[in-house]
N, C-alpha and C positions, 0 to 999 in steps of 0.2 A: 298573282302568283301563288300559290299556298302552299307552305311549308309546314308539317306534321312535326310541331316545337317539343320545349321537355315535360318530364314529369317532374314537378319542382317540390318530392319530397325526397331528393337522392341529388347529389352532384351528377353531372354531364359528364360521360368518359371520353377519351379521344373516339372510341369510334363510333360516337353519336355526331360529333365533334365533324369527324370525315363527311359526313352525309350531311352535313350544313355548310362545309367549303363545299359542297359539290353545288349545292342552289345557291350558292353565293357567286361560283365561276359562272353558272347559267344566267344570271343578271346582271352580271360585267360584263357579258359578255352581249347581252342583247342591250346596254345602255352603250356600250361601243357602238355600236349598230346604230342608235340610235332611234331606239324604241324605249317609249316610256313606261318604267315596271313600277305596278303599285305591289309592296308585296306583306302578306299577311303571315307573321306565325304566332299560331297559338301556345298558347302558356295553360299544359291540365296539372290543376293545385288542386285543393284539399278534396274535391269530390271524390276521389277514389283515394285518398289515405282511411281508407276503411279501418272500422274501427278493430277489428281481430290485429290488424297488423300494429297498433300499437299495444293490446291487451298481448299478444302475444310473443313480445318482444322481437319482435320481425326485424328492427329497428333500432340499433344502439343507440343513433345518434338522436335521432326522435324521441327516443326516450327520456336520453339527457336534457333535451331541450322540453321537455312538457316538465321533466324534474325541476328544472328552473322558474317554471312557471310563465313560459312560453305557450301561445296559443299556437293550434294546427295553422291558422293564417300565418302568423306570423314565422313561423317552419316555412312555410310555403314562400314567402317571400324573401326570406333569406338563401335559401335554393334559388330562386327567381334570379337575385340579384349576383350570385356566384355565377351561374348560367350567361348573363350578359357579360357581364364583367371578361368571361372566356371569350366566349363572340370578340370582344372588344380586342382582346390580346392576341389572337389571330386572325384580326384584322378584317370580319366577316360584319358586310355592311349592314346595320341594324335595318330593320325590317320598319315598314310606315307605321304598321299596326302590330299591339302584341296582345290579343284577345284573351284574355283570363277565363276558364272554362264556365268557373260557377258566380261571373258576371253575364249569365249568356243560359241562364236556368229558363225564361219565359220564350225565347226563340227555339229552341228542344221543344220544350211543350209543345209546343205552336207544331211542331213540324210534325211530332207524333199523335198530335190530332188530326193530319193532313193523311197521313196513313191509315190511320184508324177509320177515317172518313172513305179511304179511296179502296179498302178492303184488301191492302197488303199490310195490316197490323190486326193484332187482339188480343183483346186483354184475358188473363188468368189470375183469378187472387192477389189482385191489386200490381201483378206484372202488365207490362205488353210487350209482346214479341215479335218480328219482324215475319212472316212468313213466307219464307225461300221460296215454298213452292208457285207463289202466285207472279214471282217475277221470274221471267222465262230466260233470261240473258243474263241471270244470276250464275258467276263465274268465269265471266266475260276479261276479267282480267288476268284472274291470277291460272285461266286454263284447269282451275278442278271442278270437275263434273261427275255426276254419279257417284258413286262407289270411292273415286279418287275423294270426293268431295267430304264426302262421309267420315271417311279416314283423317281427313286433313282438321275436323273440327275438335278443338286444343279443348273444351269444358268438357266438364263429367256432365254422363246423363240429367238433366233437368224434369220430371217427371211431370211438369203441367207445360211443357211442351209438346206443339202437334209433327212436332217433325225435329230430330237431333240437330237437324242444320241448320233450325231457324236460330235466331239470336236475338240478344234481348234491348229493349230501344226505353225502359222504363223498369226499373228495379224498387219493388217496394221495399221500407224500411223494416232492417231485421231489430228486434226490444234490443232496447240500449244503444243505439247508434245514435252519435249525436247530431254527426254530417247529413243532415237529410233537410228536404223541401217538400212543401205541399203543391200537390198537382189536384185535377180531376180525376185521378186513380187514389188517392191519398197522399199520406206522407212517403216521400221515395228517394231516390235518385238515379240523375239519370245512366244509359248505359254509355260506355267509352265509345263507341263509334259514333254517337249521333250527336257528339259534343261539335267534330270536327265538323257536319254537316249545318250545321246550328250555324257558328262561326262564320263558313265560307260563305254560306247563302248572306249572310247580315253584309257581309263586308265585300263581297264582289260576285254577286248576283246569285243567278239559278243555274250560271254557265260562268266559265272562266276560263284561262288558256294553259297552268302549268301547274301539277304538283307535281309535290316533290317530295322521298323518304327514303325510311332504309328496306332494303329486301324486306327485312322482317314485316314490315307494315302491308305487304301486297294482298296476304290473309293472315288473318279474316276483315284486319281492319279498313282496306282502300277498298277489299270487295264489297265492305258490307256500306260502307259510306256512298260508291255508286249504286248500288240498290236503295239505300233512305233515300237519296237528294233525288235519282231519277225517280224515282217510286211518288215522289211528295212533287217533284217540280214537271213530271211530262215528256222531258228532253233530257240530251246527251247534260252531262253534269262538269263533265272536265275534256278538253282537249287534247293534251298532253300527260300521261303520268311519268313519272325519270325517280327511277329507287338506284339507290347508294348501296355494291355489295357489304357485304361483310369485311367488318379488319380484324387481323387476327393478331395475337400476341405473342412472340416467339413460337408459333406454327400451329398455336391452342385458338380453339373458341375462349374472346374476353368473358370470364367470369368471375364472380366475385369467392366463389369456393374453391378455383384455384389460383387465385392469389396474384392472378394478373391483369388484374384490372388498374387500369392509368387515366392521371385526370393531368390537365396542363399545369394544375400548380405540385405535381410530382416532378414531371419537367423539370419546372423552373428550381423548383427543390436539388436538381440535381446539376444544374447549372446550366439547362438549353435555354434559348431564346424560342418563347412560344412559335413564333413564324421559319424556326428550322421545321415544325411539325408538318407545317403548311409548305412547306416546298415538298417534304418530303410526300406528302397524298399528291402532290403535283407530277411526279415519279412515275404513277400505276392509274391507268383509265378509269374511271367512276365504276361501270360495269364491272371490272374484275374484283376479285379478291386481293386484299392488302396486309403484308405483314407486316406488322409493327415490330422491329427489333429495335435496341439501344444502338446497337451498329449503324444500322439505316442511319438515325437520329440523328449520330454524332455525323457520319459523313453527309447528313444534309446540311445541319450546321457548316459544315466546312467549306460548302458548297455555295452555303451565302453568304455565308463572311468574304468568301473570295469573288462572289458579284459586287460586294460592297466596297469592298476595297477596289474593282477596277472604276466602279462608279466616280469611287471618292480620287482617283486618278485620274479620269475625263473630265471629271469637273472643274479640276483648274490650266485644264488647254483653253485658249482663246480660239472664240466662234470663228465658225468658216464663214464665209459667205455663201456659200454654194455646197450643198453634200451632193455625193457622187450618184448617179444615176444607177449605179447600183442599188444604194439601200432601199429604195422603191422596191424593187424585186423582193430580197430577204422580208420587206412587210409585208407584200403579196403575199410571198411563199407562209412565213408564219400566220397569218390569217384565217389563210385555206386550210391551213393546216387543224385551228383552233375549229372552226367552222365543222369540220368532219367528225361531228359527233361527240366533240367536247374532246380532240385528242392532244391531251394539256401535256402529255409524255411526248410525246412525238416534237411541239410547239417547246418545250425547253429543251431537247436534242436541239432542236433547230438554233436557239438564243446563245446555245454556246458554242455552233459553229458558226455565229456571228460573230461573241467574244474571242475565236480562234483565226477569223478572219483576218485579209489583209485591207480593212476598213478603214480609214481614219477612226481616233478613238471618238470625236464631235459626232461621225455616224454612229458608231457603236452604243455613244450617250443615249442619242435620241430614239433609236428604236430601243433599247433595254426601257426607257421611260417607257416606248409606247408600249412595248408589251406586258409593260406591267400595271396597266390597266386592267388586266385581266388577270395576269400573277397574283398581284398583290402583295405584291413583297415589300414594299413602303420604301420601294429604290429613288424614289423621291424626295425620300427625306434625308438619304445621306449626305452629310453636308458638306460642302470646299474644305474648311476646316475642322477640325473639332477643339471644344474648351478646354485649353491643358492649363493648369497653375504656373505661374509666371515662373517659379523655380526652377520648372521643366524647362521651362522654352529658354531663361537664361542657359542651365546645363545645354542647351541643343546646340545652342550657338558656341560656349565654349568648346565642347568636341567638333563642331564643324573647324573651329580655326586652329585645334588641335592635329585634326585629318589633315588639312593644310600645311600641318608644320611637319608632318609625315611622323607624331608621336600618336601611335597608334595604340601604345599600349594604354596611354593614358585614356586615349578616346574611347577603347574597349574600356575600361575600369567606367567610364561616365555610361555609356551604355547599359550596363550592367547596373547600373544604382538606376537607371531611366526604368526597365524593367521591372525591375525587383518594388517600384511604384505602383505598378500596374498599367504601362504604357507599352505599347511595341513603337519601335523606329521603322520604318523603311527607308532605305538611301534608292535615290532617283534621278543619276546623273550626278548632278550640283551642286541641289538639294537632297535633305533629308526632311521626310515628314510621322509625323506619330499623332498616334491615334490612342483611347483606352484598350485596353485588353476586353474579351468580351468576356463574361461569366463562363463558360464554357470554357476558356484558356488560363482563367484563373482556378477555376475547379481543377483542370488537369493538372496543373503546376503545383499540387497537393500531394497526389500519390495516383497511379497509372490504376485503373481500371478494368475488368472485363465486365463484358456481357454474355457469356455463355462460357461453360467448360469443354468448349472444341477451342478455344482460344487456347489453352493452358497446353502445356507439352507432356507428354504422358514418359514418365519412367519407368514405370512399371518391366519393361523387359529389361530394368539396368542392373544391374547387381546390386545388393543390398550394401549399404556401405555403415551403416545405424543397428542395434537392437529393436530400438521401438521408435513408431511412429504414432504421437498423438492428434488424433483430428478433429476439429470443434466447426459447428456451423452454428456462428451467431445473426440472429435476428433480435437487435437490438436487447433489450433487457440487460443495461452495462455492467450493472452490479452480478448478476447473474454469470453472465462470462468474467468480469473480474477474480473472481470466487472459486469458478471452473478451471482457468488457465494459471491462476496462482496456484491451487494444488495440483495440478498436471504437476507442474515443474518442481514440486516438490515433492514429489512422488519420484519423479525422474532426476532428483538428486544423485550425483557419482556414476550415472546411470548412461549407456550413450543413447540420445535417445534426441528428440525433435517433439517443437507442436508447430502443427499449421492450423490456423482459423481462418477461417472463410466469413469474412464480413459478407454474407447476405445480403446485400441493399439498408445495412440499418441506416437510421436518422437520428438516431439517440444522443449523439456522440459516442457510439461503441467503435465507429471506425477513428475518433482521433483520439482515446485512449488504446488502441492496439497497435497504432502508428507510434505511440511514445514507448509503448511496453513493447514494444518489437525493438527500439532503437536501444535499449536497457540491453538484453536478454536473446544473444547471435542465435541460439538453438529455439528461436520463435519466429517463424513466417507468417506473413499473415497475406491473403488475396483478396483485393476487395471488388465487390462488385456492384457493377454500377445503379441494379433495382434486383427485386427479388428474383432470380434466378428459376429457385424451385431446391427443394430439399434435397432431392435427389444430385440435382444438377451438380450444388452445392458441393457434398461427398465426394462426386467423383473428381471434384477438383482436387480436393484431399489424397485421393487414392491415388491419380496419377503422378500427385508430384511427392508422395511419400518415398521417402529410405531407407524406411526401417525395415529388418523384417520382419516385426509381430508389428500391426496395426491394431488400432484401439482406437474406436470411435466414441466420441462422449458426447454429453447432450448436455445444455446450459446447465441443467438444472439439477446435475449430479454432480458431488463433489466426492474425490479421493481422500479416504483418510489413514490411511497406513498404506504398505505394500502391497500394491496391485501386479509389478508387472514379474514379479519370481511366480506366483502360482499361474499366471498366466502362460509364462515363458513351457512352463512347465507342462502343462494341459496342451499345447500347442505344439509339443516334442512330440504328440504321440500324433502322426500323418493322416490320422482316419478321422479327424475331429476337426471338422471345418471353420465354425465359429462358438467362442465359448463367453460367457459373458453371466451375470449374478441372477439374471429376469427371465425365467425361462417360460416357455408356452407350452400348451400340451392343446390337442384337439381332438375331437372324433367324429368332426362331421367338416370341417373345413370352413364351417361358419361362424363358429363359437371357439375362439380362442383364451383359455387360463391361466394366469401368472400360479401355476401352482406344483410347476418345477423347481425345488429347492437344491434339488441335486442329482445330476444324471443326465440319460437322455431326452432331450427336450423334441417337438416341431420348431420352434423358430426362438428364437432371444432377442427382447427388446432392445432399441438403442439407445437407450437409457447409458449402457456401456454393452459395445457389442467387441472381442477381437479375436484377431482371424491373421492368420503368415499374409505376407504376401508374395510369395509365390502363389497361393491358393486365386489368387485374382486375376494373374494369369490364366487361369484355367477356366474359373467361374464367370470374368467377366465385369465391368463396371454395374453401377446398378442402373434401374430403366426410370430414365428422366420424364416419361409420362408420370413419373410420383412429385407433383409440385410440393403437397404438403405432405408433412412426417408421417400419419397416419399411416398403420399397415404399409409402409416399405419394407419396414425392419424386416415383419414378417414375408416379406416379398422377396430381399435377399437373401436370406434365408434359405427358401426356397431354389434358391439358384445355386446352392451350394448342395442342397438334399441330392439335387437332380445330377451334378456329377460326382455322387458317392460318397460326399462326405457327412458325418455324422455333427449334431448340435447337442451342444453339452451345458450345460446351467452348474451352478456354484452359488447359494445365495448367501456364501460366508464373507464373499469378497469384500476388502475393508469400501464400502462404495455408500454415499447417505444422497437419499433423492428429498429433494426441496421442491417447493412449489414448482408446477409446471407450465409457468404463466404464459405461454405460446396456445395452449389448452386451456388452462382457467378465463383466461378473458374474453375467451369465444365466448357467445350465448348459445342455447340449448340448439338451436335450430345451423345455426352456424357448424355447431361438432357434426351435427348429425349427417348436415350434406356434404362436407368434408370426409367422411369419415365412410360411409356409403358410398363414394364417386370413386374414394384408392382402394375401397374393398370389392368392389365390381372390378376393378382392375385388375385385381387379385384373383379373384375368382376366375376373370376370364383366360386368363395365363395359365393359372393351375389345379381349377374344377375337377380337371378329369385325368388327376395326379393324386386321385387319395394313394397308392400306391408308397406315396413318399412319406406317409403319416409312418410313425414309429408303432402307433396303434393297428394301423391297420395289419399286418406282420404279414406282408404280401399280397393280401387278401384285397379285390374291388368291392366298394361299397359304394351305394348310392349318395351322393350329398346332394340329390337337388338340384345340381347343377348341370345344365346340358351345354357343354362345348360348342 
């Protein structure tokens, strides 16, 4: 069995781990059925840490490591170690072999030579290309043939290729490249696809049983791997190809630019047991897309804790001489379900039916431990009793005595004392058991948290009972948040106002400071999110919960230095004005927006500070939550107001100071470009056909260069 492993110049995210979990479950099922499995999982290392990645600042973590004097080999080892730790955290059985790509350059060269000798490859200026036209079965895995195949080719046109479909087996090293090897064709480096062919052949032979990966590997990677290996060795390469579908996060494809890429470490930092993610992946068939949310993860952790508690309970039962005959009926149903195309969701559902059945606890325990041979949830590690400090055991005994004496008030006080020390009590008949609280249970006691704006009640349709509501999205940078919130409160002194701060998944102490600040300022309300839910979603929480007649959205980089509320109130008294703020934008073509409107009507207001009436939100609606990053969201929301007939008005004399916008300045140029481009694309798709909304258009349509 061969699994396409990690690329070790970045962390493996939970979408990657879902694919590795699928491979682990396949392996576990085979082991349960008595099949010996030899598992190979490759490591794609420094061979693909391209020189340009380092030179262009494509990865700030790599640049930081290099600046500390680390070699790219040491960087690769760091990420490989991180990957192995994450696999261990989610209880993935380690492969027998983890071959590193750069340790197998001779094997790659050998296969390339075979392909050249067999007429499946050709040389051009030190590059070696696979000749797709010579392999008649090309496309049989992905079902990409002819024109469809041409459309699926991902790389830019290479003039050295005979056919655009051809792919690189060996690439000549460009000038200045550090990572390169000698070959019969000069210094260079291997193509990505040849690596797996070489390592699979070395450890598993010319033909093996199972090859796993993600659906994104099907084309071109696995299609090319088939062509290379079968072209070189003249026979079928793999018996079964198995691919895991994508994991989405909050309904969107995980992408660094969207801010929704999560690592196992991110889950741990938020109090989750890594095995709760393993449980969550059990709930969706491997061939189906899975939508990850923190709400579903929380439900999975609760279910896993429930299972562990049942096992904890059943572990203390005396053994039965014989289990009831229906025990085997349940067992057969379970394994039949698992063997039906790895139907783990069905198997998990059946497991809960066992838990709720009339079987004795001993039979349920026997079945669950058997089922966990494939689930891999570590149920066999649940102890009969937990290690508890002697002082707590003494309190437990005292509480039992007090309950016997019917002194329930004192018994409850002892219970509260035990709970405050991080333990849970469970009364079972005449006895009481104690266990440590899970990390998530301890985290949840700090403050409630949200996973999406949908979890917040909307007050928009209710009458306003305050004059002003300030709304702030907080993303770390606690000092900026302090400065901004303090300036809001100073501005609001003596006025009917509130401040709503949405802690948008911060991890730097911002949440703790906000909790303490909220406790001494009754007109401050804080909403905590258990992860970064996105800029628009965070602001929508503030909008939905606002009670002020006038809403002022601000950025943490902005500071109020005078009376902001009076001019806001005066300007918004004009019913035709939708949004008012100091930083006005104008555009002639909807593609280039300029901050040049100091006073008067504008096309958009920047979100450093934008004010509008709460009543207008009832007509305009909330922000578009596709904007996870703030860039261009303010323009998009301005156009929502314009579509409803409102004017946008700017006044640069408003008493505000802009400080460093660290959410922007701490990104590298590549990240800025990608984030801005994606959000601007969203804006254009929505508004590119509405030039009539521009103040410069005078009602006349003009060509924006965008076609709806």
